[in-house]
A tleap script that builds the chain and sets N, CA, C and O, in Angstrom:
source leaprc.protein.ff14SB
mol = sequence {
  NMET GLN ALA ARG ARG ALA GLN PRO PHE TRP
  TRP GLN SER ARG THR LEU ARG SER TYR LEU
  THR ARG GLY THR VAL PHE THR VAL LEU LEU
  LEU GLY SER VAL LEU PHE LEU PHE PRO LEU
  ILE TRP MET LEU SER THR SER LEU LYS THR
  ASN GLU GLN VAL TYR ARG VAL PRO THR VAL
  TRP ILE PRO ASN PRO ILE ALA TRP CGLU
}
set mol.1.N position { 40.425 -5.807 -21.647 }
set mol.1.CA position { 39.486 -4.728 -21.768 }
set mol.1.C position { 38.086 -5.318 -21.986 }
set mol.1.O position { 37.880 -6.166 -22.853 }
set mol.2.N position { 37.154 -4.856 -21.193 }
set mol.2.CA position { 35.793 -5.358 -21.293 }
set mol.2.C position { 34.984 -4.530 -22.271 }
set mol.2.O position { 35.128 -3.311 -22.356 }
set mol.3.N position { 34.144 -5.210 -22.990 }
set mol.3.CA position { 33.251 -4.511 -23.909 }
set mol.3.C position { 32.009 -4.054 -23.149 }
set mol.3.O position { 31.477 -4.791 -22.318 }
set mol.4.N position { 31.559 -2.860 -23.431 }
set mol.4.CA position { 30.352 -2.344 -22.775 }
set mol.4.C position { 29.140 -2.824 -23.539 }
set mol.4.O position { 29.091 -2.769 -24.768 }
set mol.5.N position { 28.182 -3.288 -22.800 }
set mol.5.CA position { 26.948 -3.745 -23.414 }
set mol.5.C position { 26.093 -2.535 -23.748 }
set mol.5.O position { 25.984 -1.601 -22.953 }
set mol.6.N position { 25.500 -2.555 -24.904 }
set mol.6.CA position { 24.656 -1.427 -25.319 }
set mol.6.C position { 23.390 -1.407 -24.477 }
set mol.6.O position { 22.715 -2.426 -24.332 }
set mol.7.N position { 23.073 -0.246 -23.926 }
set mol.7.CA position { 21.867 -0.072 -23.122 }
set mol.7.C position { 20.753 0.470 -23.996 }
set mol.7.O position { 21.011 1.138 -24.997 }
set mol.8.N position { 19.511 0.183 -23.619 }
set mol.8.CA position { 18.399 0.748 -24.380 }
set mol.8.C position { 18.465 2.275 -24.368 }
set mol.8.O position { 18.977 2.871 -23.420 }
set mol.9.N position { 17.954 2.894 -25.408 }
set mol.9.CA position { 18.054 4.353 -25.526 }
set mol.9.C position { 17.324 5.074 -24.404 }
set mol.9.O position { 17.753 6.148 -23.984 }
set mol.10.N position { 16.223 4.502 -23.909 }
set mol.10.CA position { 15.462 5.178 -22.859 }
set mol.10.C position { 16.185 5.126 -21.523 }
set mol.10.O position { 15.902 5.945 -20.648 }
set mol.11.N position { 17.112 4.189 -21.337 }
set mol.11.CA position { 17.838 4.075 -20.076 }
set mol.11.C position { 19.051 5.003 -20.057 }
set mol.11.O position { 19.623 5.235 -18.992 }
set mol.12.N position { 19.449 5.528 -21.184 }
set mol.12.CA position { 20.625 6.396 -21.248 }
set mol.12.C position { 20.335 7.786 -20.711 }
set mol.12.O position { 21.257 8.485 -20.289 }
set mol.13.N position { 19.093 8.195 -20.716 }
set mol.13.CA position { 18.737 9.511 -20.205 }
set mol.13.C position { 18.740 9.474 -18.678 }
set mol.13.O position { 18.007 8.691 -18.073 }
set mol.14.N position { 19.545 10.300 -18.071 }
set mol.14.CA position { 19.658 10.316 -16.612 }
set mol.14.C position { 18.352 10.758 -15.952 }
set mol.14.O position { 17.988 10.242 -14.896 }
set mol.15.N position { 17.651 11.701 -16.560 }
set mol.15.CA position { 16.400 12.188 -15.992 }
set mol.15.C position { 15.336 11.106 -16.002 }
set mol.15.O position { 14.662 10.899 -14.993 }
set mol.16.N position { 15.172 10.417 -17.109 }
set mol.16.CA position { 14.179 9.356 -17.210 }
set mol.16.C position { 14.517 8.213 -16.265 }
set mol.16.O position { 13.629 7.657 -15.618 }
set mol.17.N position { 15.781 7.864 -16.184 }
set mol.17.CA position { 16.216 6.803 -15.281 }
set mol.17.C position { 15.922 7.185 -13.835 }
set mol.17.O position { 15.506 6.343 -13.040 }
set mol.18.N position { 16.137 8.447 -13.495 }
set mol.18.CA position { 15.861 8.927 -12.146 }
set mol.18.C position { 14.365 8.853 -11.836 }
set mol.18.O position { 13.973 8.441 -10.744 }
set mol.19.N position { 13.535 9.253 -12.797 }
set mol.19.CA position { 12.085 9.190 -12.600 }
set mol.19.C position { 11.613 7.744 -12.430 }
set mol.19.O position { 10.779 7.458 -11.571 }
set mol.20.N position { 12.140 6.848 -13.239 }
set mol.20.CA position { 11.735 5.447 -13.137 }
set mol.20.C position { 12.172 4.835 -11.807 }
set mol.20.O position { 11.419 4.083 -11.190 }
set mol.21.N position { 13.371 5.153 -11.373 }
set mol.21.CA position { 13.867 4.630 -10.097 }
set mol.21.C position { 13.043 5.164 -8.934 }
set mol.21.O position { 12.638 4.404 -8.055 }
set mol.22.N position { 12.796 6.468 -8.930 }
set mol.22.CA position { 12.008 7.062 -7.850 }
set mol.22.C position { 10.567 6.563 -7.870 }
set mol.22.O position { 9.972 6.332 -6.818 }
set mol.23.N position { 10.013 6.400 -9.051 }
set mol.23.CA position { 8.649 5.882 -9.162 }
set mol.23.C position { 8.538 4.468 -8.627 }
set mol.23.O position { 7.564 4.129 -7.954 }
set mol.24.N position { 9.531 3.641 -8.924 }
set mol.24.CA position { 9.533 2.269 -8.425 }
set mol.24.C position { 9.663 2.242 -6.909 }
set mol.24.O position { 8.937 1.508 -6.238 }
set mol.25.N position { 10.569 3.024 -6.368 }
set mol.25.CA position { 10.748 3.084 -4.912 }
set mol.25.C position { 9.473 3.593 -4.245 }
set mol.25.O position { 9.054 3.048 -3.224 }
set mol.26.N position { 8.858 4.619 -4.799 }
set mol.26.CA position { 7.627 5.167 -4.244 }
set mol.26.C position { 6.521 4.120 -4.255 }
set mol.26.O position { 5.786 3.997 -3.275 }
set mol.27.N position { 6.387 3.369 -5.335 }
set mol.27.CA position { 5.352 2.342 -5.434 }
set mol.27.C position { 5.572 1.241 -4.404 }
set mol.27.O position { 4.618 0.795 -3.765 }
set mol.28.N position { 6.808 0.800 -4.236 }
set mol.28.CA position { 7.109 -0.245 -3.251 }
set mol.28.C position { 6.822 0.255 -1.842 }
set mol.28.O position { 6.252 -0.480 -1.035 }
set mol.29.N position { 7.202 1.482 -1.532 }
set mol.29.CA position { 6.938 2.036 -0.203 }
set mol.29.C position { 5.444 2.213 0.044 }
set mol.29.O position { 4.975 1.975 1.157 }
set mol.30.N position { 4.699 2.622 -0.960 }
set mol.30.CA position { 3.259 2.789 -0.824 }
set mol.30.C position { 2.577 1.450 -0.562 }
set mol.30.O position { 1.720 1.357 0.316 }
set mol.31.N position { 2.944 0.423 -1.305 }
set mol.31.CA position { 2.363 -0.903 -1.090 }
set mol.31.C position { 2.742 -1.454 0.289 }
set mol.31.O position { 1.923 -2.090 0.952 }
set mol.32.N position { 3.971 -1.210 0.711 }
set mol.32.CA position { 4.402 -1.654 2.038 }
set mol.32.C position { 3.645 -0.951 3.147 }
set mol.32.O position { 3.289 -1.578 4.145 }
set mol.33.N position { 3.395 0.338 2.991 }
set mol.33.CA position { 2.668 1.070 4.034 }
set mol.33.C position { 1.220 0.601 4.114 }
set mol.33.O position { 0.668 0.500 5.209 }
set mol.34.N position { 0.600 0.316 2.981 }
set mol.34.CA position { -0.771 -0.219 2.990 }
set mol.34.C position { -0.788 -1.578 3.680 }
set mol.34.O position { -1.694 -1.871 4.460 }
set mol.35.N position { 0.209 -2.403 3.394 }
set mol.35.CA position { 0.299 -3.727 4.004 }
set mol.35.C position { 0.421 -3.640 5.525 }
set mol.35.O position { -0.180 -4.446 6.237 }
set mol.36.N position { 1.183 -2.682 6.029 }
set mol.36.CA position { 1.380 -2.556 7.461 }
set mol.36.C position { 0.250 -1.789 8.153 }
set mol.36.O position { 0.013 -2.007 9.342 }
set mol.37.N position { -0.449 -0.905 7.453 }
set mol.37.CA position { -1.528 -0.137 8.068 }
set mol.37.C position { -2.862 -0.889 8.075 }
set mol.37.O position { -3.730 -0.588 8.894 }
set mol.38.N position { -3.035 -1.853 7.182 }
set mol.38.CA position { -4.291 -2.582 7.101 }
set mol.38.C position { -4.694 -3.230 8.431 }
set mol.38.O position { -5.846 -3.065 8.832 }
set mol.39.N position { -3.819 -3.957 9.142 }
set mol.39.CA position { -4.219 -4.533 10.428 }
set mol.39.C position { -4.616 -3.474 11.471 }
set mol.39.O position { -5.519 -3.710 12.274 }
set mol.40.N position { -3.961 -2.334 11.462 }
set mol.40.CA position { -4.299 -1.270 12.407 }
set mol.40.C position { -5.697 -0.715 12.127 }
set mol.40.O position { -6.479 -0.494 13.052 }
set mol.41.N position { -6.001 -0.496 10.863 }
set mol.41.CA position { -7.331 0.002 10.482 }
set mol.41.C position { -8.390 -1.043 10.808 }
set mol.41.O position { -9.470 -0.705 11.293 }
set mol.42.N position { -8.085 -2.315 10.545 }
set mol.42.CA position { -9.016 -3.403 10.852 }
set mol.42.C position { -9.293 -3.451 12.367 }
set mol.42.O position { -10.440 -3.613 12.785 }
set mol.43.N position { -8.249 -3.313 13.175 }
set mol.43.CA position { -8.395 -3.362 14.627 }
set mol.43.C position { -9.236 -2.186 15.126 }
set mol.43.O position { -10.108 -2.368 15.976 }
set mol.44.N position { -8.984 -0.997 14.612 }
set mol.44.CA position { -9.738 0.176 15.016 }
set mol.44.C position { -11.210 0.032 14.629 }
set mol.44.O position { -12.093 0.328 15.433 }
set mol.45.N position { -11.475 -0.419 13.411 }
set mol.45.CA position { -12.846 -0.596 12.952 }
set mol.45.C position { -13.567 -1.659 13.772 }
set mol.45.O position { -14.722 -1.469 14.151 }
set mol.46.N position { -12.906 -2.763 14.047 }
set mol.46.CA position { -13.523 -3.853 14.799 }
set mol.46.C position { -13.779 -3.472 16.250 }
set mol.46.O position { -14.753 -3.936 16.843 }
set mol.47.N position { -12.930 -2.645 16.826 }
set mol.47.CA position { -13.110 -2.265 18.224 }
set mol.47.C position { -14.338 -1.375 18.432 }
set mol.47.O position { -14.824 -1.245 19.555 }
set mol.48.N position { -14.840 -0.766 17.361 }
set mol.48.CA position { -16.006 0.106 17.476 }
set mol.48.C position { -17.297 -0.580 17.032 }
set mol.48.O position { -18.326 0.084 16.909 }
set mol.49.N position { -17.268 -1.874 16.791 }
set mol.49.CA position { -18.440 -2.612 16.326 }
set mol.49.C position { -19.046 -3.440 17.448 }
set mol.49.O position { -18.382 -3.773 18.430 }
set mol.50.N position { -20.320 -3.762 17.280 }
set mol.50.CA position { -20.965 -4.722 18.174 }
set mol.50.C position { -20.589 -6.123 17.702 }
set mol.50.O position { -20.039 -6.284 16.613 }
set mol.51.N position { -20.884 -7.137 18.515 }
set mol.51.CA position { -20.545 -8.507 18.133 }
set mol.51.C position { -21.234 -8.926 16.839 }
set mol.51.O position { -20.649 -9.643 16.027 }
set mol.52.N position { -22.468 -8.485 16.646 }
set mol.52.CA position { -23.187 -8.843 15.426 }
set mol.52.C position { -22.523 -8.219 14.190 }
set mol.52.O position { -22.455 -8.843 13.131 }
set mol.53.N position { -22.043 -6.998 14.339 }
set mol.53.CA position { -21.401 -6.324 13.205 }
set mol.53.C position { -20.041 -6.933 12.862 }
set mol.53.O position { -19.623 -6.914 11.704 }
set mol.54.N position { -19.359 -7.467 13.862 }
set mol.54.CA position { -18.042 -8.054 13.626 }
set mol.54.C position { -18.150 -9.259 12.701 }
set mol.54.O position { -17.303 -9.454 11.829 }
set mol.55.N position { -19.203 -10.078 12.891 }
set mol.55.CA position { -19.332 -11.313 12.126 }
set mol.55.C position { -20.222 -11.175 10.902 }
set mol.55.O position { -20.527 -12.175 10.253 }
set mol.56.N position { -20.643 -9.972 10.575 }
set mol.56.CA position { -21.506 -9.740 9.423 }
set mol.56.C position { -20.703 -9.876 8.125 }
set mol.56.O position { -19.558 -9.435 8.021 }
set mol.57.N position { -21.357 -10.510 7.138 }
set mol.57.CA position { -20.753 -10.629 5.807 }
set mol.57.C position { -21.683 -9.962 4.833 }
set mol.57.O position { -22.864 -10.311 4.836 }
set mol.58.N position { -21.274 -9.055 4.017 }
set mol.58.CA position { -19.929 -8.502 3.825 }
set mol.58.C position { -19.553 -7.554 4.963 }
set mol.58.O position { -20.415 -7.020 5.661 }
set mol.59.N position { -18.282 -7.365 5.125 }
set mol.59.CA position { -17.751 -6.539 6.209 }
set mol.59.C position { -18.131 -5.076 6.021 }
set mol.59.O position { -18.055 -4.527 4.922 }
set mol.60.N position { -18.541 -4.466 7.125 }
set mol.60.CA position { -18.842 -3.036 7.137 }
set mol.60.C position { -17.649 -2.345 7.801 }
set mol.60.O position { -17.318 -2.649 8.947 }
set mol.61.N position { -17.004 -1.421 7.091 }
set mol.61.CA position { -15.794 -0.795 7.612 }
set mol.61.C position { -16.104 0.309 8.613 }
set mol.61.O position { -15.364 0.488 9.580 }
set mol.62.N position { -17.170 1.041 8.399 }
set mol.62.CA position { -17.538 2.118 9.331 }
set mol.62.C position { -18.808 1.665 10.054 }
set mol.62.O position { -19.880 1.622 9.450 }
set mol.63.N position { -18.698 1.327 11.337 }
set mol.63.CA position { -19.853 0.809 12.055 }
set mol.63.C position { -20.924 1.876 12.275 }
set mol.63.O position { -20.640 3.056 12.481 }
set mol.64.N position { -22.168 1.402 12.220 }
set mol.64.CA position { -23.290 2.296 12.478 }
set mol.64.C position { -24.323 1.518 13.276 }
set mol.64.O position { -24.943 0.614 12.716 }
set mol.65.N position { -24.536 1.808 14.513 }
set mol.65.CA position { -23.957 2.852 15.365 }
set mol.65.C position { -22.614 2.410 15.936 }
set mol.65.O position { -22.294 1.221 15.973 }
set mol.66.N position { -21.850 3.379 16.372 }
set mol.66.CA position { -20.557 3.096 16.997 }
set mol.66.C position { -20.802 2.621 18.416 }
set mol.66.O position { -21.543 3.247 19.174 }
set mol.67.N position { -20.169 1.500 18.772 }
set mol.67.CA position { -20.339 0.908 20.104 }
set mol.67.C position { -19.131 1.265 20.962 }
set mol.67.O position { -18.019 0.806 20.700 }
set mol.68.N position { -19.353 2.085 21.986 }
set mol.68.CA position { -18.271 2.490 22.897 }
set mol.68.C position { -18.279 1.620 24.146 }
set mol.68.O position { -18.193 2.143 25.257 }
set mol.69.N position { -18.378 0.341 23.991 }
set mol.69.CA position { -18.441 -0.568 25.149 }
set mol.69.C position { -17.077 -0.950 25.635 }
set mol.69.O position { -16.954 -1.706 26.599 }
savepdb mol mol.pdb
quit
């Protein structure tokens, strides 16, 4: 017969455990989506810039004027 290890009191509540699990999953998915969307946003922003704006430091995310070349 195995002895059960005592769990912390906050982990025994099913509702709190559910909130913590869902919050963790949501945070991981949010960070993953930002990681995958960043190159797409960078490509879209860069495609609307002139050559001078592309190499400007600091980077300008919304080009002014927009170059439709």
